N, C-alpha and C positions, 0 to 999 in steps of 0.2 A: 505493499499499501504506500509505503514512504519513498520507494525506490531506492532503499538501501541495499546494495549487493552484500551476498553472502561471502563472495570471494572478488578482491579486489579487482577490478576492472582495467585500472590504468598501469598496472605493472606486470612484466613478465616473469615466469618462475625462473630463479637463477640456480646457480648450482651452489652446491652445498659441501662443505670439507667432510671427507669420509674420516671420521676419527677411529682409531683403533684403540679402542677403551681397553684396558686391563680385564679379562674375564677369570674369575675364580671357578674351580671345579667344585661340585657339590662336597659336604665334608662337615663334621663336626670339631674338626682340630683348630687351633687357633692360627691363622694366616699370617705370617710376618713377611713384609715387603721392606727393603732398605734402599734408601736414597741419601743423597746429599741435602736437597733442600725438598721440601712439602709444603706445599702452599694450599692453605685451607680456603675454598671459594675461586670460583673460576671468572668472576665478573671484572669490572673495569679495573681494580688494582692487581687482580690475580692474573689476569690476562697480560698486561704490561710486564709484571715479574718475572712470569713463566718465559716470556721471549726474551728478556734482558738476560736473565741468568741462564737459559739454556745455551743461548748464542756465547755466552761467556766459558760454556764447557763444563758446566755443573750437572749433576744428575738431577733433574726436575721431575716431580710428582705434583701433578694438580688435583686435587679431591674436589668434589661437590656435592651436596644432597641432592641436588638437582638433575634432570636427564637433559640429553641433547635433543634438539627436534630440528632435524634439516627443513629446508625451504619447503618441500612439498608438503609438509604438515602444517604450514604457517600461511597466513596468521591462524591461530587458534580460533575455534568457534568461541563465542559467548558463553556457552554452556561449557565448555572444557577449558578454556584458557586460564581463567581465574586460579583454577586448582592446580593447573600443570605449570604455569609461570610466576604465581604469585604466593607470597606467605599467606597462610590463613585465608585462601581463597580470593585474596584481595583487598578484604577487610578486616584490617588488624584495628580494634578499638580501644582508645585510650579507656584508663580505669572509670574515670567519669562519664564517658559517652560523648564528649566534646570534640574528638579528633578521632578520623578514619585514616589509618597509615596504609600506604599501598607501597609494598616492597617485592622487587623482583626476587624469584627463587626457582632459578631455572639453570641450564648451561648456559654460561654468558652473564648471568646475574642481571641487574639491572640495566647492562648495557644491551640486553636482549630485547628488553621492552620499552626502552626511552623513547624520546621524540626526535632525535637527531640533533638536538639544540647543542652547541659547541661554544659556549661563552667561557671567556676568560676571566678569573678572578679581577676586580676591581683594584686599582691602585690603592685606594684608602684602606681596603681590607687588608691588601698585603702589609701596609705599614702599619697597621692594628696588630697584625700577627708577628712581624718583626720585633714589634715594640714589647711583647712578652718576653723576649729573650730567645726569638728565634730569626736570626738575622738572614736565613737561608730564603726567606719569602720575598725580600727586597733584593737578592742577588741576581745576577746576569745567569747563575747556573738554573735558578728557577725558571727563567723566562726561556733558555734554552731547552729545558724540559717540555715546557710548553709547546715550544715550536717542532719540537721532534714528534710528539705526540700528534700534533694538529696534521704535520706533514704526512705522518703514516696514515691518517684516516682520511686524506684529500679533505681537510675542511676547508670551506670556502663558501661564499655568498654569491658566487658567479654564474651558478646554474639554477638558480631558485625561479620556480614559477609559483607564485603565491596563490594560496587558495583563497576565496572571498573573505572568510573572517579575517585572514592576514591583512587583505586589502584594505578591510574597513578599520584595522587598528593603524595602519599606515596613515591611510586618508584622513580619518578623524584626528589624529595627534597632528598632522601637517596643518589642517585647518585651524586648530586651536594654538598652533605656535609651540606644540612642547617636543622636547627631546625624543625622536624615536630612530629605530634603525632596524636593518635587517639583522637574522640571526645565522650566523655560519651554521653550515649543516655538515656532519661526518659521513658525506654520501659519496667520498671518491672522486669528486670533481664531476659528478654529474646529476641531470635533474632527477629528483625521486619524489614520487607521490606516495608518502609514508601514512597516509591517513589511517591505515589499519595497523601501524607498526607497534603500537602498545600491546598487541596480541603476537608479536614477531614479525621479523621482515621475511616477506615472501621472495623480494627479487634479490636478496643478498647485497643489496648496493649500500645499506646501513653499515659502517664499517665498525661494529661492535667487536667485543672481545672475541666472539667465536669466529669472526670472519677476518679480522686484521691482524691479530696478535696470536691466539693461541694456534692457527695452523703455522705461524712462524716458527712458534716454540718446539712444535712437533717436528718440523723440517730440521730443527736443532738438536733433537733427540728427547724432548720433553716426552713424559708419559702421563696417561690421564685415568682416571677412574670416577665415573658417575656413580651416583645412587649410594654414596657413602656419608653417612651420619658421623661426624666426630664426636665422641662423647667427652673427651678431655685432652688435655696435653699432658705428656709425661715427663717427669722431670727426676734427677737424680742429684745428690748433694755431693759435691766436688769441693773440699778445702772450704766448706762453709758456703761456697755458691750454689743458689739452684739453678741447674743449667737443664735447659730442656733437651730432650732425646729423642720426641718423636710424638706421635699421637695415636690413639686407639679410638674405635668405633665400630659401628655395624654396616656392613655392606649388603645392599638388596639389589640383586641382578633383576632384569625385566622380567616380565611374564613369559607365557609359552608364545605369545603371538609378537613378542618383539616391544611390546606397549608396558604401560605401567598400573592399567585398570585391573588387571587380574592379580593373583597371588604370584610374586616373586619365585621364579623357577629355584634360586638359591638364595641362602641369608648366612652370611658367614662373620664371626667376629675378626676383625683385622687391626693389627698394630703396625704402623709404619714407623721404623727408626730412621732418624734424619739428624744431621748436624746442625741444621736450621729449620726453625718452625716458622712460617709467616702466616699470620692469621689476617685473612681477607674475606671474612664473612660478612661486611656491611655494619652499619652502627646498631643494628639490632641484636644481631646474633654474636659478634665480636666480644662484646662485653660479657655475655653470657657464657661464651666457651672459657674465657679467663676466670671466672666465677668459679665454675664446675671445676676447674683445673687448680682449685684451692688458692688462688691469688685473692689478696685482701686489700690492695689499695683502694682507700676510701673513694677516690674519683672514679673507679670502673663503673661504668653504667650511669654516671651523672654528667651533667652538661650537655643533655639531649635537646639539639635544635631541630626544628621540622618543617619551617618555611609553610605553617599552616594556611592554605587560601580559602578564599569564599569566591564565589562565582555571580557572574553576571550573563544573562542572556538575552539575545535581541532576535526579532523577527522582522524580516524584511519583505518587500512586496514581490521582490523578484527572486527567483530558485537560487540558493546559495550552494546545494549538495556538498555541506560541510565536511563530510568524510573524505572527500576527494583533495588532492595536493597535499602538500607539506602540512604537518601538525601545527609545527611552531616555528615560522622563518620570520617573526616581526616581534619587536619589543617597544614598549613605551619605557623610558627610562627617566622620565620628568620628575618622578616622585620617590625617587630611589634613596634620597637622604634628607628626610623630612625633618630629622632632629639635628641635622649638622654632626652627628657623629657616625654616618653610616647606616642609619636605620631608616627604613622606609620600604617602598614595595615596588616591584616591577610589574608592568602590566602585559600580560601575554595572552596567546591564544590557547585553546584547550582540545584535546582529543576529544572528536566528536562521534566515535562511535558510538552505540545507544548504552553501552555497558559504562562507558566513561563520561556519558552525559545524562541521558533522562535518568538513571539512578539517582542523580542530584537533583533534579528539576523540582520546583516546587509542588507539593502534593496540597490541595484543598477540596480533595473529592475525586471520586472514579471519573464522573463524566466530565469535569474540567481538566483533568490530567488527560484523558484522552483526547479533546480537543486541543490541547497544549500539543501532544506527541503527533498528532496528525500533521502538525506544520513544521515537523523535524527539517524536512528538506528545505525550509526557508529561514533556518536557523543559523545564529552564530554564538558560539560561547566562548566566555574569556576568564582569566583567572586573576585576581589580585594577590602577588606573591611577595610576603614580606620578608624581608630579613630580620628575623625575630631575635629580641634582645635578650628575653627572658626563657628561662629552660625548665626542662622537665627530666625525667630519669628513665631508664631501662632497668627491669630486674626479674628475677626468676619467680614464676608462680611457686609458692611455698608448697604446693600438694604435687604439681606435676612437672615443674621446671619451665614449663611453656612460657614464652615471651609475655611480661607484662609492660604496659606503658603508664607511666605516671604523667600528665601534660595536660595543662589547660592554657589557651593563650590569654596572655597577661591584658590587662586593662590599657597598657602603653601598645603593645603589639596589635591589639583589636582596632584602638584608633587609627593607626596605619593601614590596617586591612580596609576599613572603613572608608579611609578617603580613596584608597585604591578602587572601590565600587564606584563612589561617585565619580571619580574621572573616567572609569570604563563606560559609565552611563552616560557622560557627556561626551565621549569619543562617538558612541553609536549613535547619540541624537545628531552630531554633527554629520555621521555617514549617512543618514536618513532612515533610521530604523523605524518601523511601524510601531513596535511594540519592545518595551524593555523590563525585564524583570530580574529580580535576584533571587538567590536560594535563602534568604533570611526569613526565618519564619514571622508571617503576620504581615510582611511587607507587601504593599498592592502593586501591581503592574501598572507601568505607565503606557496609557494608550495615546498615540500622537493623531491630532484631529485636523490640523490646519488645511492639509490637503482637500480632505472632504468638504470642510467648510468652504473653502474657494470655490465649489463646484455648486453648491446651493445658493441660488438668487435670492439677493437680499437678507442673507444670514445676519448680516448686522454684527458679526463679530470679526474683529481684525486680527491678522496673524500675530501680531504682540500677545495676543490674549494666550494663545497656545505656548509662547515662550515662557509667559509668565507661569502657566501651569506646569511647565517643566521644572521651572525655578523652585516652584512649590513642592513639586514631589522630590527634588533634591533635598530640599530642606525637610522634608518628611522623613527621608532615608537617614539624614543625619542624626535626626532627633528619635527616630526609632533604634538605630543603631543595633546591635546583637543581643536580644533578650536571653537570658538565662533562666533555665539550662535547656532551653530548646535549640539554640543555634548550633551549628554543625561547622566543621572546618574540614579539609581533607589535607594530607600530606603525602608526596611523591618523593620528597628528599630528607634523608635522615643523616644527621652530622654529630659528630662531637663526644661520643660516649667513653671514648680511649683516648682523650685528647692529648695532644702533643704539648710539651712544656719544658721549660730549663731545668726543672728540678723535680723531684719525685713528690714533692710536697705540694706541687701546683698541677701535676697532671700522671697520665698513665704512661705514656711513652716519651723517650728523649727525641733530639732533633734528627738521629738516624734511626727512628722507627723502633728502636729496642724497647722493651718492656721494663720499666725500672724495677731492680731487684732480681732481675734474672739474667742469664746469659744465654744467647743463642734463640732466644723467643722475640719476635717483631710483630708489628701492627702496621698496615701499610694502607689501609682504606679510609672511608669518609669517617670513620670515627676518631681519628686522629686531628679532625679540624679543632683548632683552638676556640672558634666561633661559627657562627652560621656563615656561609660564604656570601648568601644574597643572590646568587647566580645558581644555574642549574650545574650540580657541582662534578659533574663527569668528567671534563677537562681537567680540573684542578685535581681529582683523585687520579687521573692518568700520570698527570705530570709529577705529583708526589711520588708514586710508585715508580715511575721513570728513573727517577734522581736517587732514591732510596737503594733501589735494587742494583744500579750500576756503580752506588758507592760500595753495597755490599761484595759484589762482584770483584771489584778492584780491590779491596781489602783481602779477599779469599785468594787472590791471585798473588799478592804479596806475601801472605802468609804461608803459601805452598813453594815459594821460590827459595 
């Protein structure tokens, strides 16, 4: 009815890499695998580390709880994708119900389901991080790492063909005189219609970990193990030092059909012995692994940043087909520094497949929702993305150990998010939207009327009246704000739970990524961010992993000579 295709119509099926995953025979014995470096996690950080360390001549083994899906299985359907590609079906809810966290959990991690956006860390954030005793972030070396990862992925704005929502964001921002720009895409220098990429990239054009990095690691000799859940890191005490010696956990093979819906054909307990353990599980799972392994630094799991977004929807007279074209190829940065200290919002477009958009659309009853959904092909969706100042924490459930999140957007951060909603509404009004609505509970929809009034003879209502009505609606949005506890926010960026710091009293890892109080154990993912990045974090994660893994390889080579 909506015209939404079950399979993307604007991209050809690409070639996938044929991974040769380790397969273990059935049995009850404890399987032992030996390697130089074990990397726990195959996402943005794990992929980069695997390539750099394998190319340096080290024996590398990458393990992941998730499974690999080649392009012919992608994008996943909206019935299957959430369970196969995201933690907890794509809906991990904070303790108080205020935030839904969406985190990748598949081979390639978040890099398999992100939106191709490749933004670099802002200068003021780099300076703030350096001021905490981490001068690397303002160094030439950090920029060189950024450039290297962007070159590897073919990051560019040269081949973008904007979707309708991205056109609206750029045009509305231009008319209002607000700072705006195109968002570089990690698509190998090609035009890419990634509208469905949040369920995996069918074309293989998106240069995520499973496309751009892990195949290069394999060519250099790296090995891979999918379906492996790491229970804990193993340590031994050597002359008073806690030295990591590997990891242990459970490996589950695929079912008899090569899928994961049925019973695994084999399940084995596996221990991987290694001289170096690199934790790259992401900001939700990395701290839990450290805690399960007996580490007790009080910063583990703390300082959780989420970029909790709220949304604006708009309906246009002309058809938009918002699932076509790139998801996120434009940004308005006019409001990214509202407090003078780098806290504010970026205004971006949203993945517009039904699972990503209609799930969050406002509910005022069954009939009203059906009427709204029926106009999906004329819609555009947008997000107000804050660089949050205030934090939460991640911790294990005391009964079953699953990931729990304690986080509620602060009054300060909500104020910034609200300003983003106001700005997005103004942008869509300038771009000519017929209707504008938010996902804020109880907030009415704005209906544009001036075009209709001009066609009615002797209506007696000048155009200025409708402008005044829009201004009144904006004033109502500001005063309505976010009612508690009904208001709901969504996060696709998780950062900071094993933060990097110059001393163990201030964080979990040092500037070289090693975990304070241990030897041979490192964390290289987004959990090491000292604060929220304020931009989509993939490039920053990769740049950190590039530098730290290269540094590790150089040190290893020197010690072997």
